[in-house]
C-alpha positions in Angstrom: -54.7 -1.2 -69.0 -56.7 -0.8 -71.6 -60.5 -2.2 -71.8 -62.0 -3.7 -75.2 -65.4 -2.4 -75.5 -67.6 -5.3 -76.5 -69.5 -3.0 -78.6 -67.1 -2.3 -81.5 -66.5 -6.4 -81.7 -70.9 -6.6 -81.8 -70.6 -4.8 -84.7 -67.9 -6.1 -86.5 -69.6 -9.8 -86.2 -72.6 -8.4 -87.4 -71.5 -6.5 -89.9 -69.1 -9.7 -91.0 -72.2 -12.0 -90.3 -74.3 -9.4 -93.1 -71.7 -9.0 -95.3 -71.2 -12.8 -96.2 -74.9 -13.5 -96.0 -75.5 -11.2 -98.9 -72.2 -12.9 -100.6 -73.9 -16.5 -100.3 -77.2 -15.2 -101.4 -75.9 -13.4 -104.3 -74.7 -16.6 -105.1 -76.6 -19.1 -104.7 -79.9 -16.6 -106.4 -79.6 -17.4 -110.2 -79.7 -21.2 -108.7 -83.5 -20.4 -106.1 -84.5 -18.6 -108.9 -84.0 -21.6 -111.7 -85.3 -23.7 -109.2 -88.2 -22.1 -108.8 -88.7 -21.3 -112.9 -88.4 -25.2 -113.6 -90.8 -25.8 -110.7 -93.2 -23.9 -112.1 -92.9 -25.0 -116.2 -92.6 -28.8 -115.4 -95.5 -28.6 -112.6 -99.0 -28.0 -113.0 -99.0 -24.6 -111.2 -99.4 -22.6 -114.7 -102.3 -23.8 -117.5 -101.8 -23.5 -120.8 -104.6 -20.7 -120.7 -102.6 -18.6 -117.3 -100.2 -18.4 -119.8 -101.8 -17.5 -123.1 -103.4 -14.8 -121.0 -100.5 -12.8 -118.7 -97.2 -14.6 -120.1 -97.9 -14.6 -123.7 -100.8 -11.9 -123.9 -98.9 -9.0 -122.0 -95.1 -10.1 -120.9 -93.9 -11.6 -123.9 -95.6 -9.2 -126.2 -93.6 -6.0 -124.4 -90.5 -7.8 -124.2 -91.2 -8.4 -128.3 -91.8 -4.1 -128.6 -89.2 -3.3 -126.2 -86.7 -5.0 -128.0 -88.0 -5.1 -131.9 -88.7 -1.1 -131.9 -85.0 -0.7 -130.2 -82.0 -2.9 -130.5 -84.2 -4.7 -133.7 -83.0 -1.9 -135.9 -79.6 -3.3 -135.9 -78.3 -3.9 -139.5 -76.0 -6.5 -138.2 -77.6 -9.8 -137.0 -77.3 -9.6 -133.1 -76.3 -13.5 -133.3 -72.9 -12.4 -134.3 -72.5 -10.0 -131.7 -73.4 -12.6 -129.2 -71.3 -14.8 -130.2 -68.2 -12.5 -130.0 -69.3 -11.6 -126.8 -69.6 -15.3 -125.5 -66.2 -15.9 -127.0 -64.5 -12.4 -125.5 -66.5 -13.9 -122.2 -65.0 -17.2 -122.2 -61.2 -16.0 -123.0 -61.8 -13.6 -120.1 -62.8 -16.2 -117.9 -59.8 -18.8 -118.8 -57.0 -15.9 -118.1 -58.4 -15.4 -115.1 -58.7 -19.0 -114.1 -55.4 -19.7 -115.2 -53.5 -17.3 -113.2 -55.9 -17.6 -109.9 -55.0 -21.6 -110.3 -51.0 -20.6 -109.3 -53.0 -18.9 -106.1 -54.5 -21.8 -105.0 -54.9 -25.8 -104.1 -56.2 -27.4 -107.8 -59.0 -29.0 -105.9 -60.0 -25.9 -104.7 -59.8 -24.4 -108.3 -61.5 -27.1 -109.9 -65.0 -27.0 -107.4 -64.7 -23.0 -108.5 -64.5 -23.7 -111.9 -67.4 -26.0 -111.4 -69.5 -23.3 -110.0 -68.4 -20.9 -112.0 -69.8 -22.7 -115.0 -73.3 -24.1 -113.3 -74.3 -20.4 -112.7 -73.5 -19.4 -116.5 -75.7 -22.4 -117.3 -78.5 -21.3 -114.8 -78.2 -17.6 -115.8 -78.8 -19.0 -119.9 -81.8 -21.4 -118.9 -83.4 -18.3 -116.7 -82.6 -16.0 -119.4 -84.0 -18.7 -122.1 -87.7 -19.5 -120.4 -87.9 -15.5 -119.2 -87.4 -14.7 -122.9 -89.2 -17.0 -125.0 -89.3 -20.7 -123.3 -92.5 -19.7 -121.2 -93.9 -20.2 -124.8 -94.0 -23.9 -124.6 -97.1 -24.0 -122.0 -99.5 -23.1 -124.4 -102.1 -24.8 -125.6 -101.4 -26.6 -129.1 -102.4 -24.5 -132.0 -105.4 -26.1 -133.1 -106.7 -26.6 -129.3 -105.8 -22.2 -129.3 -108.2 -21.7 -132.7 -110.0 -24.4 -131.8 -109.7 -26.5 -134.7 -110.3 -30.8 -134.8 -107.3 -32.3 -135.9 -108.4 -35.0 -137.8 -106.9 -38.5 -138.4 -105.1 -38.9 -142.2 -105.5 -42.5 -144.2 -103.4 -43.7 -147.3 -106.2 -42.5 -149.2 -106.2 -39.3 -147.8 -102.9 -39.1 -148.0 -102.9 -39.8 -151.7 -106.2 -37.3 -152.8 -103.9 -34.9 -151.2 -100.7 -35.7 -153.1 -103.0 -35.6 -156.3 -104.5 -32.1 -155.2 -101.5 -30.6 -154.2 -99.6 -31.6 -157.2 -102.4 -29.6 -159.5 -102.1 -27.1 -157.5 -98.0 -27.0 -157.5 -98.4 -27.4 -161.5 -100.6 -24.3 -162.3 -98.2 -22.3 -159.8 -95.4 -23.3 -161.3 -97.0 -22.3 -165.1 -97.5 -18.6 -164.1 -94.2 -18.1 -162.7 -92.2 -19.9 -165.5 -93.6 -22.7 -168.7 -89.6 -23.6 -168.5 -88.7 -26.8 -167.7 -85.6 -25.6 -166.3 -85.1 -25.3 -162.4 -86.4 -21.4 -161.4 -83.4 -19.3 -160.3 -85.4 -16.2 -159.2 -82.8 -14.1 -156.3 -85.1 -12.4 -154.5 -83.7 -9.3 -152.5 -84.1 -10.8 -149.0 -84.7 -8.0 -147.0 -87.9 -7.1 -149.1 -89.1 -10.9 -148.4 -88.7 -10.4 -144.7 -90.6 -7.2 -144.8 -93.4 -9.1 -146.9 -93.2 -12.4 -144.8 -93.8 -10.2 -141.6 -97.0 -8.1 -143.4 -98.3 -11.4 -144.4 -97.8 -13.0 -141.0 -99.1 -10.2 -139.0 -102.6 -10.2 -141.1 -103.0 -14.2 -140.6 -102.6 -13.7 -136.8 -104.8 -10.9 -136.4 -107.3 -12.8 -138.4 -106.9 -15.6 -135.6 -107.2 -12.3 -132.7 -103.5 -13.4 -131.6 -101.2 -11.0 -130.6 -98.8 -9.5 -132.5 -97.4 -6.1 -131.6 -93.8 -6.7 -132.4 -91.7 -6.6 -135.3 -89.8 -9.8 -136.0 -86.2 -9.9 -137.2 -85.6 -12.9 -139.4 -81.3 -13.0 -140.6 -79.4 -14.7 -143.5 -76.8 -16.8 -141.5 -73.0 -16.8 -143.6 -71.2 -19.2 -144.4 -73.5 -21.0 -145.9 -74.3 -24.6 -144.4 -73.7 -23.3 -141.6 -77.3 -24.2 -140.3 -77.8 -27.1 -142.7 -74.5 -29.1 -141.2 -76.9 -29.4 -138.3 -79.5 -30.8 -139.9 -81.3 -27.5 -139.4 -82.4 -24.7 -142.6 -83.3 -22.1 -139.9 -83.1 -21.7 -136.0 -84.7 -19.0 -133.7 -82.7 -17.8 -130.5 -84.4 -16.3 -127.5 -81.4 -14.6 -125.9 -81.3 -12.6 -129.3 -84.7 -12.8 -129.8 -84.5 -13.1 -133.7 -85.1 -16.2 -136.1 -82.4 -16.7 -138.8 -82.1 -19.0 -142.0 -79.3 -20.6 -143.7 -77.6 -18.5 -146.5 -76.7 -22.1 -148.6 -81.2 -22.3 -149.0 -82.4 -22.6 -152.2 -83.8 -19.0 -152.8 -87.7 -21.2 -153.5 -87.4 -22.0 -149.5 -86.8 -19.3 -148.7 -90.5 -17.9 -148.0 -91.8 -20.9 -146.3 -88.3 -21.3 -143.5 -88.5 -17.5 -143.1 -92.3 -17.5 -142.1 -91.6 -20.8 -140.3 -89.0 -19.2 -137.6 -91.2 -15.6 -137.4 -93.6 -17.9 -136.0 -91.2 -19.3 -133.4 -90.5 -15.8 -133.0 -93.9 -14.6 -132.4 -94.7 -17.0 -129.7 -95.2 -20.5 -131.5 -92.9 -23.1 -130.3 -93.9 -26.4 -131.4 -92.5 -27.4 -134.8 -95.6 -28.6 -136.4 -97.4 -25.3 -135.3 -94.5 -22.8 -136.2 -95.0 -25.0 -139.9 -98.8 -25.0 -140.4 -98.3 -21.0 -139.7 -95.3 -20.9 -142.0 -97.5 -22.2 -144.7 -101.3 -20.4 -144.1 -98.6 -16.9 -144.0 -97.4 -18.1 -147.6 -100.3 -19.7 -149.6 -102.8 -17.1 -148.9 -100.0 -14.2 -150.1 -100.6 -12.3 -152.6 -97.3 -12.9 -154.0 -97.0 -15.5 -156.4 -93.7 -16.8 -155.5 -94.8 -17.3 -151.9 -97.9 -19.2 -152.5 -95.5 -21.4 -154.6 -93.5 -21.5 -152.0 -95.4 -22.5 -149.2 -97.0 -25.1 -151.8 -93.9 -27.1 -152.4 -92.1 -27.1 -148.9 -95.5 -28.6 -147.6 -95.5 -31.2 -150.9 -92.1 -32.3 -149.7 -93.4 -33.6 -146.2 -96.7 -34.9 -148.3 -94.2 -36.9 -150.5 -92.2 -38.0 -147.1 -95.1 -39.2 -145.7 -96.2 -41.0 -148.7 -92.7 -42.9 -149.1 -93.2 -44.3 -145.4 -96.7 -45.4 -146.4 -95.7 -47.1 -149.8 -92.7 -46.1 -151.4 -93.6 -47.4 -155.2 -97.0 -45.4 -155.4 -95.1 -42.5 -154.0 -92.8 -42.5 -157.0 -95.6 -43.0 -159.6 -97.3 -39.9 -157.5 -94.3 -38.1 -157.8 -94.7 -38.3 -161.9 -97.9 -36.2 -161.7 -95.5 -32.9 -161.4 -94.7 -31.2 -164.3 -91.3 -31.5 -165.3 -90.2 -27.5 -164.2 -92.3 -28.7 -160.8 -90.1 -31.6 -160.4 -86.9 -29.3 -161.3 -87.4 -27.4 -158.8 -87.5 -30.1 -156.2 -84.4 -31.9 -157.3 -82.5 -27.9 -157.3 -84.1 -28.3 -153.4 -82.6 -31.4 -152.7 -79.2 -30.7 -154.4 -79.0 -27.2 -152.8 -79.0 -29.4 -149.4 -76.7 -31.9 -150.4 -73.6 -29.3 -150.7 -73.4 -29.5 -147.1 -74.1 -32.8 -145.6 -74.9 -33.5 -141.8 -71.6 -33.7 -139.1 -73.4 -35.4 -136.5 -76.5 -37.0 -137.6 -77.6 -38.7 -134.8 -77.6 -35.3 -133.2 -80.8 -34.2 -134.5 -82.4 -37.8 -133.5 -80.7 -37.6 -130.3 -80.5 -34.1 -129.2 -82.8 -32.2 -130.4 -85.6 -35.1 -130.3 -85.2 -35.1 -126.5 -84.8 -31.7 -126.0 -88.3 -31.0 -127.8 -90.1 -33.8 -125.7 -88.6 -32.6 -122.3 -90.4 -29.2 -123.5 -93.9 -31.0 -124.0 -93.9 -31.5 -127.9 -94.5 -35.1 -127.1 -93.7 -36.3 -131.1 -90.6 -34.9 -130.6 -88.8 -34.0 -134.1 -91.4 -36.1 -135.6 -93.3 -32.6 -134.9 -92.5 -31.4 -138.1 -94.4 -33.6 -140.2 -97.8 -32.8 -137.7 -98.4 -30.1 -141.0 -99.7 -33.0 -143.2 -102.3 -33.6 -140.6 -102.8 -30.1 -139.6 -103.3 -29.0 -142.9 -105.9 -32.1 -144.4 -107.8 -31.1 -140.8 -108.0 -27.4 -141.8 -108.9 -27.6 -145.3 -112.0 -30.4 -144.8 -113.0 -28.3 -141.9 -113.5 -24.5 -143.9 -111.6 -22.9 -141.0 -110.2 -19.3 -141.9 -108.5 -18.0 -143.4 -109.2 -20.3 -146.6 -105.8 -21.4 -147.7 -105.3 -20.0 -151.0 -104.5 -22.0 -154.4 
């Protein structure tokens, strides 16, 4: 009669336990890692100074250089390739699970499907924070510079509109004395390069790290972003910014500079508007300066209408016919693509920004008015060119 040795049995038990341990560890590792990231992000463990010095100045800059000077040279927007890969992955998973569902009970199938979905979402969140999201922990732009933010009353707002109207009239007259809207169609690749060069000069003036070569792509078909109330978007997973190809060309420099600011590590929409504005108005390109002031005027007019609608209309008439024609053309371009879900920006994106620490939510876009007025009164460098 053969006698079973306990040693092989013990070895099998240990081997089986180790395999189970590594299998479970592999499955829950991403949840554990996400938990650590969320704890660091939402707790007070990481100060804005720590994030700026170590994450933004070193880790994030390293990622930018690694991506921008390798994959960033791709002539094809990585967003297309990324979405194509996601669609293929979903199709593969559906096919896999449709076969798998016949082999196991439905209850077990749905449990496994939910776990897989949660893991995928967790991986996406981990990548979001590592690739860009921790920049939300940085201090506001005016705290980093530093600069004082002043309160803007109705009188200051009115004076600002009058001043900006005069600047726009002068710039528009240099571009064209025609009362019809400007029909200039810039080469977007050259425009992108020029915006990058001007923005890097601005960031260098502020002594902010800017080692990357942020790419901004035009997304087609037209209206892809505009139907979601967005002129542009920065996608951390591909480390590139994007603007809607349906935008009026007069908006290209300003919106491109805004999205590029996201790529260089700014998260607050108001801060990106401000960086984009300074990038344009301090450029030696007349078209860029006009685009920056035109974009800024639209925010000014929006605030003035909320304060005094009749006065806003009267002030609007201070603009030359050419400038008014340009503003009308910009509005008509966007109106070609009505919002599919008007509540989306108010409900989803507003809450997203607030969760990330942007207290003003989507209203942060309009902070550019206070920022520009404060900047002009403080006389900070770089001076705003006219």
